[in-house]
LUMMAR-910889 format. One record per residue: residue number from 1; residue in one letter; z, x, y of N, C-alpha, C in turn. Coordinates in steps of 0.02 Angstrom, whole numbers, plus 50000, padded with zeros to 5 digits. Each point is the difference from the previous one (the first is absolute). Example, Ala and Ser with C-alpha at 12.3 -4.5 7.8 and 13.67 -1.06 7.14 Angstrom:
BEGIN
<num = 1, residu = A, n_pz = 50390, n_px = 50660, n_py = 49716, ca_pz = 50000, ca_px = 49955, ca_py = 50059, c_pz = 50000, c_px = 50045, c_py = 50060>
<num = 2, residu = S, n_pz = 49964, n_px = 49982, n_py = 50053, ca_pz = 50003, ca_px = 50042, ca_py = 50059, c_pz = 50037, c_px = 49961, c_py = 50055>
***
This chain:
BEGIN
<num = 1, residu = M, n_pz = 50895, n_px = 51826, n_py = 49555, ca_pz = 50004, ca_px = 49945, ca_py = 50047, c_pz = 49946, c_px = 49949, c_py = 49986>
<num = 2, residu = R, n_pz = 50016, n_px = 49936, n_py = 50013, ca_pz = 49955, ca_px = 49945, ca_py = 49984, c_pz = 49967, c_px = 49974, c_py = 50063>
<num = 3, residu = H, n_pz = 49967, n_px = 50041, n_py = 50038, ca_pz = 49966, ca_px = 49976, ca_py = 50059, c_pz = 49941, c_px = 49957, c_py = 49982>
<num = 4, residu = K, n_pz = 49993, n_px = 49944, n_py = 50035, ca_pz = 49944, ca_px = 49953, ca_py = 49991, c_pz = 49994, c_px = 49974, c_py = 49929>
<num = 5, residu = S, n_pz = 50056, n_px = 49993, n_py = 49967, ca_pz = 50001, ca_px = 49972, ca_py = 49932, c_pz = 50038, c_px = 49934, c_py = 50002>
<num = 6, residu = A, n_pz = 49963, n_px = 49945, n_py = 50000, ca_pz = 50031, ca_px = 49934, ca_py = 50007, c_pz = 50024, c_px = 49976, c_py = 49932>
<num = 7, residu = G, n_pz = 50051, n_px = 49959, n_py = 50001, ca_pz = 50025, ca_px = 49968, ca_py = 49940, c_pz = 50058, c_px = 50036, c_py = 49969>
<num = 8, residu = R, n_pz = 50041, n_px = 49962, n_py = 49967, ca_pz = 50059, ca_px = 50028, ca_py = 49966, c_pz = 49981, c_px = 50025, c_py = 49931>
<num = 9, residu = Q, n_pz = 50036, n_px = 50051, n_py = 49976, ca_pz = 49983, ca_px = 50030, ca_py = 49935, c_pz = 50043, c_px = 49975, c_py = 49943>
<num = 10, residu = F, n_pz = 50060, n_px = 49978, n_py = 50015, ca_pz = 50046, ca_px = 49971, ca_py = 49950, c_pz = 50018, c_px = 50048, c_py = 49943>
<num = 11, residu = G, n_pz = 49987, n_px = 50064, n_py = 50007, ca_pz = 50019, ca_px = 50048, ca_py = 49949, c_pz = 49961, c_px = 49993, c_py = 49935>
<num = 12, residu = I, n_pz = 49942, n_px = 49971, n_py = 50002, ca_pz = 49958, ca_px = 49992, ca_py = 49940, c_pz = 49930, c_px = 50026, c_py = 50015>
<num = 13, residu = G, n_pz = 49962, n_px = 50011, n_py = 49948, ca_pz = 49932, ca_px = 50026, ca_py = 50008, c_pz = 49953, c_px = 49948, c_py = 50030>
<num = 14, residu = S, n_pz = 49944, n_px = 50023, n_py = 50024, ca_pz = 49953, ca_px = 49956, ca_py = 50034, c_pz = 49969, c_px = 49948, c_py = 49952>
<num = 15, residu = A, n_pz = 49986, n_px = 50020, n_py = 49938, ca_pz = 49972, ca_px = 49952, ca_py = 49952, c_pz = 50050, c_px = 49946, c_py = 49983>
<num = 16, residu = H, n_pz = 50063, n_px = 50019, n_py = 49991, ca_pz = 50053, ca_px = 49952, ca_py = 49986, c_pz = 50010, c_px = 49953, c_py = 50059>
<num = 17, residu = R, n_pz = 50000, n_px = 50027, n_py = 50061, ca_pz = 50009, ca_px = 49961, ca_py = 50060, c_pz = 49943, c_px = 49949, c_py = 50009>
<num = 18, residu = K, n_pz = 49939, n_px = 50023, n_py = 49989, ca_pz = 49942, ca_px = 49956, ca_py = 50007, c_pz = 50003, c_px = 49943, c_py = 49949>
<num = 19, residu = A, n_pz = 50016, n_px = 50016, n_py = 49937, ca_pz = 50005, ca_px = 49949, ca_py = 49948, c_pz = 50056, c_px = 49951, c_py = 50015>
<num = 20, residu = M, n_pz = 50056, n_px = 50025, n_py = 50025, ca_pz = 50056, ca_px = 49957, ca_py = 50016, c_pz = 49981, c_px = 49950, c_py = 50055>
<num = 21, residu = F, n_pz = 49968, n_px = 50024, n_py = 50052, ca_pz = 49981, ca_px = 49954, ca_py = 50055, c_pz = 49944, c_px = 49953, c_py = 49980>
<num = 22, residu = N, n_pz = 49954, n_px = 50021, n_py = 49957, ca_pz = 49949, ca_px = 49954, ca_py = 49976, c_pz = 50033, c_px = 49943, c_py = 49961>
<num = 23, residu = N, n_pz = 50048, n_px = 50017, n_py = 49957, ca_pz = 50036, ca_px = 49948, ca_py = 49963, c_pz = 50041, c_px = 49955, c_py = 50045>
<num = 24, residu = M, n_pz = 50031, n_px = 50030, n_py = 50051, ca_pz = 50040, ca_px = 49960, ca_py = 50046, c_pz = 49957, c_px = 49952, c_py = 50042>
<num = 25, residu = V, n_pz = 49942, n_px = 50024, n_py = 50023, ca_pz = 49955, ca_px = 49956, ca_py = 50038, c_pz = 49975, c_px = 49943, c_py = 49956>
<num = 26, residu = T, n_pz = 49983, n_px = 50016, n_py = 49938, ca_pz = 49976, ca_px = 49948, ca_py = 49954, c_pz = 50055, c_px = 49948, c_py = 49989>
<num = 27, residu = S, n_pz = 50062, n_px = 50022, n_py = 49990, ca_pz = 50055, ca_px = 49954, ca_py = 49989, c_pz = 50014, c_px = 49958, c_py = 50063>
<num = 28, residu = L, n_pz = 49997, n_px = 50032, n_py = 50058, ca_pz = 50012, ca_px = 49963, ca_py = 50062, c_pz = 49947, c_px = 49946, c_py = 50011>
<num = 29, residu = M, n_pz = 49938, n_px = 50016, n_py = 49988, ca_pz = 49946, ca_px = 49951, ca_py = 50009, c_pz = 50005, c_px = 49944, c_py = 49947>
<num = 30, residu = E, n_pz = 50023, n_px = 50016, n_py = 49941, ca_pz = 50004, ca_px = 49951, ca_py = 49947, c_pz = 50059, c_px = 49953, c_py = 50010>
<num = 31, residu = H, n_pz = 50058, n_px = 50027, n_py = 50016, ca_pz = 50061, ca_px = 49960, ca_py = 50003, c_pz = 50019, c_px = 49978, c_py = 50071>
<num = 32, residu = G, n_pz = 49973, n_px = 50033, n_py = 50050, ca_pz = 50015, ca_px = 49982, ca_py = 50069, c_pz = 50060, c_px = 50036, c_py = 50029>
<num = 33, residu = R, n_pz = 50043, n_px = 50025, n_py = 49959, ca_pz = 50059, ca_px = 50039, ca_py = 50023, c_pz = 50025, c_px = 50044, c_py = 49944>
<num = 34, residu = I, n_pz = 50026, n_px = 50059, n_py = 50019, ca_pz = 50031, ca_px = 50044, ca_py = 49951, c_pz = 50061, c_px = 50033, c_py = 50033>
<num = 35, residu = Q, n_pz = 50046, n_px = 50021, n_py = 49959, ca_pz = 50059, ca_px = 50035, ca_py = 50023, c_pz = 49994, c_px = 50073, c_py = 49983>
<num = 36, residu = T, n_pz = 50012, n_px = 50043, n_py = 50050, ca_pz = 49995, ca_px = 50072, ca_py = 49991, c_pz = 50045, c_px = 50034, c_py = 50051>
<num = 37, residu = T, n_pz = 49997, n_px = 50066, n_py = 50004, ca_pz = 50039, ca_px = 50035, ca_py = 50051, c_pz = 49966, c_px = 49992, c_py = 50068>
<num = 38, residu = E, n_pz = 50039, n_px = 50009, n_py = 50053, ca_pz = 49973, ca_px = 49992, ca_py = 50068, c_pz = 49943, c_px = 50049, c_py = 50013>
<num = 39, residu = Q, n_pz = 50008, n_px = 50062, n_py = 49980, ca_pz = 49949, ca_px = 50050, ca_py = 50014, c_pz = 49935, c_px = 49985, c_py = 49963>
<num = 40, residu = K, n_pz = 50005, n_px = 49979, n_py = 49938, ca_pz = 49939, ca_px = 49981, ca_py = 49962, c_pz = 49968, c_px = 49938, c_py = 50030>
<num = 41, residu = A, n_pz = 50041, n_px = 49953, n_py = 50023, ca_pz = 49973, ca_px = 49939, ca_py = 50031, c_pz = 49961, c_px = 50017, c_py = 50064>
<num = 42, residu = K, n_pz = 50025, n_px = 50047, n_py = 50039, ca_pz = 49966, ca_px = 50019, ca_py = 50062, c_pz = 49933, c_px = 50034, c_py = 49985>
<num = 43, residu = E, n_pz = 49997, n_px = 50039, n_py = 49948, ca_pz = 49936, ca_px = 50031, ca_py = 49980, c_pz = 49953, c_px = 49949, c_py = 49969>
<num = 44, residu = L, n_pz = 50028, n_px = 49954, n_py = 49961, ca_pz = 49959, ca_px = 49949, ca_py = 49968, c_pz = 49968, c_px = 49954, c_py = 50051>
<num = 45, residu = R, n_pz = 50035, n_px = 49987, n_py = 50054, ca_pz = 49973, ca_px = 49956, ca_py = 50053, c_pz = 49933, c_px = 50026, c_py = 50026>
<num = 46, residu = K, n_pz = 49994, n_px = 50065, n_py = 50009, ca_pz = 49938, ca_px = 50029, ca_py = 50026, c_pz = 49941, c_px = 49985, c_py = 49953>
<num = 47, residu = I, n_pz = 50011, n_px = 50008, n_py = 49936, ca_pz = 49947, ca_px = 49990, ca_py = 49951, c_pz = 49983, c_px = 49926, c_py = 49993>
<num = 48, residu = A, n_pz = 50051, n_px = 49957, n_py = 49996, ca_pz = 49988, ca_px = 49929, ca_py = 49990, c_pz = 49963, c_px = 49970, c_py = 50060>
<num = 49, residu = E, n_pz = 50018, n_px = 50020, n_py = 50059, ca_pz = 49965, ca_px = 49973, ca_py = 50059, c_pz = 49929, c_px = 50025, c_py = 50004>
<num = 50, residu = R, n_pz = 49987, n_px = 50060, n_py = 49977, ca_pz = 49933, ca_px = 50027, ca_py = 49998, c_pz = 49956, c_px = 49960, c_py = 49952>
<num = 51, residu = V, n_pz = 50027, n_px = 49982, n_py = 49942, ca_pz = 49962, ca_px = 49961, ca_py = 49950, c_pz = 49983, c_px = 49931, c_py = 50027>
<num = 52, residu = I, n_pz = 50047, n_px = 49967, n_py = 50033, ca_pz = 49986, ca_px = 49934, ca_py = 50029, c_pz = 49949, c_px = 50005, c_py = 50056>
<num = 53, residu = T, n_pz = 50003, n_px = 50053, n_py = 50038, ca_pz = 49950, ca_px = 50010, ca_py = 50054, c_pz = 49931, c_px = 50010, c_py = 49970>
<num = 54, residu = F, n_pz = 49994, n_px = 50035, n_py = 49944, ca_pz = 49935, ca_px = 50006, ca_py = 49966, c_pz = 49972, c_px = 49930, c_py = 49985>
<num = 55, residu = S, n_pz = 50043, n_px = 49955, n_py = 49976, ca_pz = 49976, ca_px = 49934, ca_py = 49980, c_pz = 49980, c_px = 49958, c_py = 50061>
<num = 56, residu = K, n_pz = 50032, n_px = 50012, n_py = 50056, ca_pz = 49984, ca_px = 49960, ca_py = 50060, c_pz = 49934, c_px = 50021, c_py = 50032>
<num = 57, residu = K, n_pz = 49979, n_px = 50061, n_py = 49990, ca_pz = 49942, ca_px = 50027, ca_py = 50035, c_pz = 49933, c_px = 49978, c_py = 49970>
<num = 58, residu = V, n_pz = 50001, n_px = 49964, n_py = 49944, ca_pz = 49937, ca_px = 49980, ca_py = 49968, c_pz = 49993, c_px = 49924, c_py = 50004>
<num = 59, residu = P, n_pz = 49937, n_px = 49976, n_py = 50002, ca_pz = 49991, ca_px = 49927, ca_py = 50000, c_pz = 50019, c_px = 49971, c_py = 49932>
<num = 60, residu = N, n_pz = 50031, n_px = 49942, n_py = 50002, ca_pz = 50024, ca_px = 49969, ca_py = 49938, c_pz = 49952, c_px = 49946, c_py = 49975>
<num = 61, residu = A, n_pz = 49997, n_px = 49944, n_py = 50035, ca_pz = 49956, ca_px = 49946, ca_py = 49979, c_pz = 49938, c_px = 49996, c_py = 50043>
<num = 62, residu = D, n_pz = 49992, n_px = 50045, n_py = 50047, ca_pz = 49944, ca_px = 49998, ca_py = 50046, c_pz = 49935, c_px = 50026, c_py = 49969>
<num = 63, residu = L, n_pz = 50002, n_px = 50024, n_py = 49938, ca_pz = 49940, ca_px = 50028, ca_py = 49969, c_pz = 49948, c_px = 49947, c_py = 49987>
<num = 64, residu = S, n_pz = 50019, n_px = 49936, n_py = 49995, ca_pz = 49952, ca_px = 49948, ca_py = 49984, c_pz = 49951, c_px = 49987, c_py = 50058>
<num = 65, residu = R, n_pz = 50022, n_px = 50013, n_py = 50061, ca_pz = 49956, ca_px = 49987, ca_py = 50057, c_pz = 49957, c_px = 50060, c_py = 50019>
<num = 66, residu = L, n_pz = 50011, n_px = 50057, n_py = 49967, ca_pz = 49961, ca_px = 50060, ca_py = 50015, c_pz = 49940, c_px = 50005, c_py = 49953>
<num = 67, residu = E, n_pz = 49950, n_px = 50037, n_py = 50022, ca_pz = 49942, ca_px = 50012, ca_py = 49957, c_pz = 49967, c_px = 50065, c_py = 50020>
<num = 68, residu = G, n_pz = 49961, n_px = 50027, n_py = 49954, ca_pz = 49961, ca_px = 50060, ca_py = 50013, c_pz = 50043, c_px = 50062, c_py = 50008>
<num = 69, residu = A, n_pz = 49985, n_px = 50039, n_py = 50052, ca_pz = 50034, ca_px = 50063, ca_py = 50011, c_pz = 50074, c_px = 49989, c_py = 50018>
<num = 70, residu = E, n_pz = 50015, n_px = 49946, n_py = 50036, ca_pz = 50070, ca_px = 49986, ca_py = 50018, c_pz = 50042, c_px = 49986, c_py = 49937>
<num = 71, residu = L, n_pz = 49971, n_px = 49964, n_py = 49953, ca_pz = 50035, ca_px = 49986, ca_py = 49938, c_pz = 50012, c_px = 50063, c_py = 49960>
<num = 72, residu = A, n_pz = 49950, n_px = 50044, n_py = 49996, ca_pz = 50008, ca_px = 50063, ca_py = 49963, c_pz = 50053, c_px = 50044, c_py = 50033>
<num = 73, residu = E, n_pz = 50001, n_px = 50001, n_py = 50066, ca_pz = 50049, ca_px = 50041, ca_py = 50036, c_pz = 50071, c_px = 49972, c_py = 49990>
<num = 74, residu = A, n_pz = 50008, n_px = 49934, n_py = 50003, ca_pz = 50065, ca_px = 49968, ca_py = 49990, c_pz = 50026, c_px = 50012, c_py = 49930>
<num = 75, residu = K, n_pz = 49956, n_px = 49996, n_py = 49950, ca_pz = 50020, ca_px = 50013, ca_py = 49931, c_pz = 50021, c_px = 50072, c_py = 49991>
<num = 76, residu = A, n_pz = 49963, n_px = 50046, n_py = 50032, ca_pz = 50017, ca_px = 50071, ca_py = 49995, c_pz = 50068, c_px = 50015, c_py = 50031>
<num = 77, residu = K, n_pz = 50014, n_px = 49969, n_py = 50058, ca_pz = 50065, ca_px = 50009, ca_py = 50032, c_pz = 50056, c_px = 49972, c_py = 49956>
<num = 78, residu = R, n_pz = 49988, n_px = 49943, n_py = 49968, ca_pz = 50050, ca_px = 49971, ca_py = 49957, c_pz = 50014, c_px = 50044, c_py = 49940>
<num = 79, residu = V, n_pz = 49948, n_px = 50025, n_py = 49969, ca_pz = 50009, ca_px = 50044, ca_py = 49941, c_pz = 50037, c_px = 50064, c_py = 50021>
<num = 80, residu = H, n_pz = 49983, n_px = 50026, n_py = 50058, ca_pz = 50033, ca_px = 50061, ca_py = 50024, c_pz = 50075, c_px = 49988, c_py = 50012>
<num = 81, residu = A, n_pz = 50016, n_px = 49943, n_py = 50031, ca_pz = 50070, ca_px = 49984, ca_py = 50013, c_pz = 50039, c_px = 49990, c_py = 49935>
<num = 82, residu = I, n_pz = 49968, n_px = 49968, n_py = 49951, ca_pz = 50033, ca_px = 49989, ca_py = 49936, c_pz = 50014, c_px = 50067, c_py = 49966>
<num = 83, residu = R, n_pz = 49953, n_px = 50046, n_py = 50005, ca_pz = 50009, ca_px = 50066, ca_py = 49970, c_pz = 50055, c_px = 50039, c_py = 50035>
<num = 84, residu = L, n_pz = 50006, n_px = 49993, n_py = 50066, ca_pz = 50053, ca_px = 50033, ca_py = 50036, c_pz = 50068, c_px = 49972, c_py = 49980>
<num = 85, residu = A, n_pz = 50005, n_px = 49934, n_py = 49993, ca_pz = 50063, ca_px = 49968, ca_py = 49980, c_pz = 50017, c_px = 50017, c_py = 49928>
<num = 86, residu = R, n_pz = 49950, n_px = 50011, n_py = 49959, ca_pz = 50009, ca_px = 50015, ca_py = 49929, c_pz = 50035, c_px = 50068, c_py = 49991>
<num = 87, residu = R, n_pz = 49999, n_px = 50042, n_py = 50050, ca_pz = 50036, ca_px = 50063, ca_py = 49996, c_pz = 50075, c_px = 49989, c_py = 49992>
<num = 88, residu = Y, n_pz = 50025, n_px = 49944, n_py = 50027, ca_pz = 50071, ca_px = 49987, ca_py = 50001, c_pz = 50022, c_px = 49944, c_py = 49954>
<num = 89, residu = V, n_pz = 49957, n_px = 49951, n_py = 49987, ca_pz = 50018, ca_px = 49942, ca_py = 49959, c_pz = 49971, c_px = 50008, c_py = 49931>
<num = 90, residu = C, n_pz = 50042, n_px = 49993, n_py = 49949, ca_pz = 49980, ca_px = 50016, ca_py = 49932, c_pz = 49972, c_px = 49940, c_py = 49961>
<num = 91, residu = N, n_pz = 50000, n_px = 49941, n_py = 50029, ca_pz = 49984, ca_px = 49939, ca_py = 49963, c_pz = 49939, c_px = 49966, c_py = 50032>
<num = 92, residu = R, n_pz = 49947, n_px = 49988, n_py = 49961, ca_pz = 49939, ca_px = 49970, ca_py = 50026, c_pz = 50011, c_px = 49927, c_py = 50022>
<num = 93, residu = D, n_pz = 50039, n_px = 49962, n_py = 49961, ca_pz = 50014, ca_px = 49931, ca_py = 50019, c_pz = 50039, c_px = 49997, c_py = 50066>
<num = 94, residu = L, n_pz = 50044, n_px = 50047, n_py = 50009, ca_pz = 50039, ca_px = 50003, ca_py = 50061, c_pz = 49956, c_px = 50018, c_py = 50060>
<num = 95, residu = L, n_pz = 49950, n_px = 50043, n_py = 49989, ca_pz = 49953, ca_px = 50015, ca_py = 50054, c_pz = 49964, c_px = 49937, c_py = 50023>
<num = 96, residu = Q, n_pz = 49982, n_px = 49958, n_py = 49953, ca_pz = 49967, ca_px = 49936, ca_py = 50018, c_pz = 50047, c_px = 49958, c_py = 50044>
<num = 97, residu = K, n_pz = 50064, n_px = 49999, n_py = 49982, ca_pz = 50049, ca_px = 49962, ca_py = 50039, c_pz = 50007, c_px = 50029, c_py = 50070>
<num = 98, residu = I, n_pz = 50001, n_px = 50066, n_py = 50005, ca_pz = 50007, ca_px = 50033, ca_py = 50065, c_pz = 49940, c_px = 49984, c_py = 50045>
<num = 99, residu = F, n_pz = 49940, n_px = 50003, n_py = 49971, ca_pz = 49940, ca_px = 49990, ca_py = 50041, c_pz = 49984, c_px = 49927, c_py = 50013>
<num = 100, residu = T, n_pz = 50037, n_px = 49954, n_py = 49970, ca_pz = 49989, ca_px = 49930, ca_py = 50016, c_pz = 50061, c_px = 49970, c_py = 50035>
<num = 101, residu = E, n_pz = 50056, n_px = 49996, n_py = 49963, ca_pz = 50059, ca_px = 49967, ca_py = 50026, c_pz = 50032, c_px = 50038, c_py = 50058>
<num = 102, residu = Y, n_pz = 50013, n_px = 50065, n_py = 49990, ca_pz = 50035, ca_px = 50038, ca_py = 50052, c_pz = 49957, c_px = 50011, c_py = 50062>
<num = 103, residu = S, n_pz = 49935, n_px = 50009, n_py = 49991, ca_pz = 49957, ca_px = 50009, ca_py = 50059, c_pz = 49998, c_px = 49936, c_py = 50042>
<num = 104, residu = D, n_pz = 50003, n_px = 49942, n_py = 49968, ca_pz = 50002, ca_px = 49937, ca_py = 50037, c_pz = 50069, c_px = 49990, c_py = 50033>
<num = 105, residu = R, n_pz = 50053, n_px = 50017, n_py = 49964, ca_pz = 50068, ca_px = 49990, ca_py = 50026, c_pz = 50012, c_px = 50043, c_py = 50062>
<num = 106, residu = Y, n_pz = 49974, n_px = 50061, n_py = 50000, ca_pz = 50014, ca_px = 50046, ca_py = 50056, c_pz = 49942, c_px = 50009, c_py = 50047>
<num = 107, residu = A, n_pz = 49952, n_px = 49953, n_py = 50000, ca_pz = 49941, ca_px = 50007, ca_py = 50043, c_pz = 50017, c_px = 50001, c_py = 50074>
<num = 108, residu = A, n_pz = 50048, n_px = 49960, n_py = 50021, ca_pz = 50018, ca_px = 49998, ca_py = 50071, c_pz = 50053, c_px = 50051, c_py = 50020>
<num = 109, residu = R, n_pz = 50031, n_px = 50031, n_py = 49951, ca_pz = 50055, ca_px = 50048, ca_py = 50014, c_pz = 49970, c_px = 50069, c_py = 50011>
<num = 110, residu = P, n_pz = 50016, n_px = 50032, n_py = 50057, ca_pz = 49971, ca_px = 50066, ca_py = 50015, c_pz = 50035, c_px = 50058, c_py = 49966>
<num = 111, residu = G, n_pz = 50047, n_px = 49989, n_py = 49958, ca_pz = 50036, ca_px = 50053, ca_py = 49965, c_pz = 50070, c_px = 49975, c_py = 49983>
<num = 112, residu = G, n_pz = 50040, n_px = 50042, n_py = 49969, ca_pz = 50067, ca_px = 49980, ca_py = 49983, c_pz = 50002, c_px = 49949, c_py = 49944>
<num = 113, residu = Y, n_pz = 49967, n_px = 50016, n_py = 49944, ca_pz = 49995, ca_px = 49955, ca_py = 49944, c_pz = 50061, c_px = 50003, c_py = 49955>
<num = 114, residu = T, n_pz = 50042, n_px = 50051, n_py = 50009, ca_pz = 50059, ca_px = 50008, ca_py = 49957, c_pz = 50064, c_px = 49999, c_py = 50042>
<num = 115, residu = R, n_pz = 50055, n_px = 49986, n_py = 49966, ca_pz = 50065, ca_px = 49999, ca_py = 50033, c_pz = 50048, c_px = 50038, c_py = 49955>
<num = 116, residu = I, n_pz = 50042, n_px = 50042, n_py = 50031, ca_pz = 50051, ca_px = 50038, ca_py = 49963, c_pz = 50068, c_px = 49973, c_py = 50020>
<num = 117, residu = I, n_pz = 50038, n_px = 49979, n_py = 49949, ca_pz = 50068, ca_px = 49974, ca_py = 50011, c_pz = 50049, c_px = 50048, c_py = 49966>
<num = 118, residu = K, n_pz = 50046, n_px = 50027, n_py = 50039, ca_pz = 50049, ca_px = 50047, ca_py = 49972, c_pz = 50053, c_px = 49962, c_py = 49961>
<num = 119, residu = L, n_pz = 50016, n_px = 50025, n_py = 49940, ca_pz = 50046, ca_px = 49966, ca_py = 49955, c_pz = 50068, c_px = 50034, c_py = 49993>
<num = 120, residu = G, n_pz = 50008, n_px = 50059, n_py = 50025, ca_pz = 50063, ca_px = 50035, ca_py = 49992, c_pz = 49991, c_px = 50059, c_py = 49953>
<num = 121, residu = R, n_pz = 50055, n_px = 50021, n_py = 49970, ca_pz = 50000, ca_px = 50059, ca_py = 49958, c_pz = 50002, c_px = 49981, c_py = 49926>
<num = 122, residu = R, n_pz = 49966, n_px = 50039, n_py = 49959, ca_pz = 49999, ca_px = 49990, ca_py = 49928, c_pz = 50061, c_px = 50032, c_py = 49969>
<num = 123, residu = S, n_pz = 50034, n_px = 49964, n_py = 49956, ca_pz = 50058, ca_px = 50030, ca_py = 49967, c_pz = 49974, c_px = 50049, c_py = 49948>
<num = 124, residu = G, n_pz = 50030, n_px = 50056, n_py = 49995, ca_pz = 49979, ca_px = 50051, ca_py = 49953, c_pz = 49981, c_px = 50063, c_py = 50037>
<num = 125, residu = D, n_pz = 49948, n_px = 49996, n_py = 50042, ca_pz = 49979, ca_px = 50060, ca_py = 50037, c_pz = 50003, c_px = 49990, c_py = 50076>
<num = 126, residu = N, n_pz = 50022, n_px = 49941, n_py = 50022, ca_pz = 50009, ca_px = 49985, ca_py = 50071, c_pz = 49935, c_px = 50005, c_py = 50040>
<num = 127, residu = A, n_pz = 49944, n_px = 49985, n_py = 49968, ca_pz = 49936, ca_px = 50001, ca_py = 50034, c_pz = 49992, c_px = 49937, c_py = 50042>
<num = 128, residu = A, n_pz = 49971, n_px = 50007, n_py = 50059, ca_pz = 49987, ca_px = 49943, ca_py = 50044, c_pz = 49944, c_px = 49958, c_py = 49970>
<num = 129, residu = M, n_pz = 50014, n_px = 49937, n_py = 49986, ca_pz = 49951, ca_px = 49956, ca_py = 49968, c_pz = 49969, c_px = 49953, c_py = 50052>
<num = 130, residu = A, n_pz = 49938, n_px = 49978, n_py = 49984, ca_pz = 49965, ca_px = 49954, ca_py = 50044, c_pz = 49956, c_px = 49954, c_py = 49959>
<num = 131, residu = L, n_pz = 49985, n_px = 49943, n_py = 50029, ca_pz = 49953, ca_px = 49953, ca_py = 49971, c_pz = 49938, c_px = 50000, c_py = 50044>
<num = 132, residu = I, n_pz = 49943, n_px = 50015, n_py = 49971, ca_pz = 49937, ca_px = 49998, ca_py = 50037, c_pz = 49961, c_px = 49940, c_py = 49975>
<num = 133, residu = E, n_pz = 49976, n_px = 49959, n_py = 50047, ca_pz = 49966, ca_px = 49939, ca_py = 49982, c_pz = 49940, c_px = 49988, c_py = 50045>
<num = 134, residu = L, n_pz = 49953, n_px = 49961, n_py = 49975, ca_pz = 49943, ca_px = 49980, ca_py = 50040, c_pz = 50020, c_px = 49942, c_py = 50045>
<num = 135, residu = V, n_pz = 49980, n_px = 50002, n_py = 50062, ca_pz = 50017, ca_px = 49947, ca_py = 50048, c_pz = 49961, c_px = 49938, c_py = 49982>
<num = 136, residu = T, n_pz = 50034, n_px = 49943, n_py = 49997, ca_pz = 49967, ca_px = 49937, ca_py = 49982, c_pz = 49993, c_px = 49953, c_py = 50059>
<num = 137, residu = E, n_pz = 50039, n_px = 50010, n_py = 50053, ca_pz = 49996, ca_px = 49955, ca_py = 50057, c_pz = 49934, c_px = 50009, c_py = 50036>
<num = 138, residu = P, n_pz = 49971, n_px = 49946, n_py = 50025, ca_pz = 49937, ca_px = 50007, ca_py = 50038, c_pz = 50012, c_px = 50037, c_py = 50065>
<num = 139, residu = Y, n_pz = 49949, n_px = 50034, n_py = 50022, ca_pz = 50005, ca_px = 50038, ca_py = 50063, c_pz = 49999, c_px = 49950, c_py = 50058>
<num = 140, residu = P, n_pz = 50047, n_px = 50006, n_py = 50047, ca_pz = 50002, ca_px = 49952, ca_py = 50055, c_pz = 49938, c_px = 50007, c_py = 50045>
<num = 141, residu = A, n_pz = 49971, n_px = 49945, n_py = 50017, ca_pz = 49941, ca_px = 50000, ca_py = 50043, c_pz = 50020, c_px = 50021, c_py = 50070>
<num = 142, residu = A, n_pz = 49954, n_px = 50032, n_py = 50034, ca_pz = 50014, ca_px = 50023, ca_py = 50069, c_pz = 50010, c_px = 49939, c_py = 50046>
<num = 143, residu = V, n_pz = 50053, n_px = 50002, n_py = 50039, ca_pz = 50015, ca_px = 49944, ca_py = 50044, c_pz = 49959, c_px = 50008, c_py = 50063>
<num = 144, residu = A, n_pz = 49960, n_px = 49950, n_py = 50016, ca_pz = 49958, ca_px = 50001, ca_py = 50061, c_pz = 50043, c_px = 49982, c_py = 50059>
<num = 145, residu = E, n_pz = 50001, n_px = 50043, n_py = 50049, ca_pz = 50041, ca_px = 49987, ca_py = 50060, c_pz = 49958, c_px = 49980, c_py = 50058>
***
């Protein structure tokens, strides 16, 4: 029994599964959207949103106004977040893009950085296909009543 074991196994080994999702997250962040099966897209969403959250939690351009111990602490937090994201993203240039462009794009959004669109069935094995993409629309500002 698989009590308290989160995540789908997909009938493959853990090393293969980890490598597959690392490659999928890297491709998603690079291209903005990828096509895969629905089940893989749902698992990929968890990892991709975690990586973007890592980038949002660190100061981006605010390091210039800090000094002394605050500057050292901010740099340490940034390095730590980059190392955490590096577990999933295989490309150093892409990490730079995540920690600059994506952290600015999703700064106001409290979550839900990805969208899954169901595409139907794949001919051949009848697998349910989906398109997973990064949300590009700005987050709507709270309406003051």
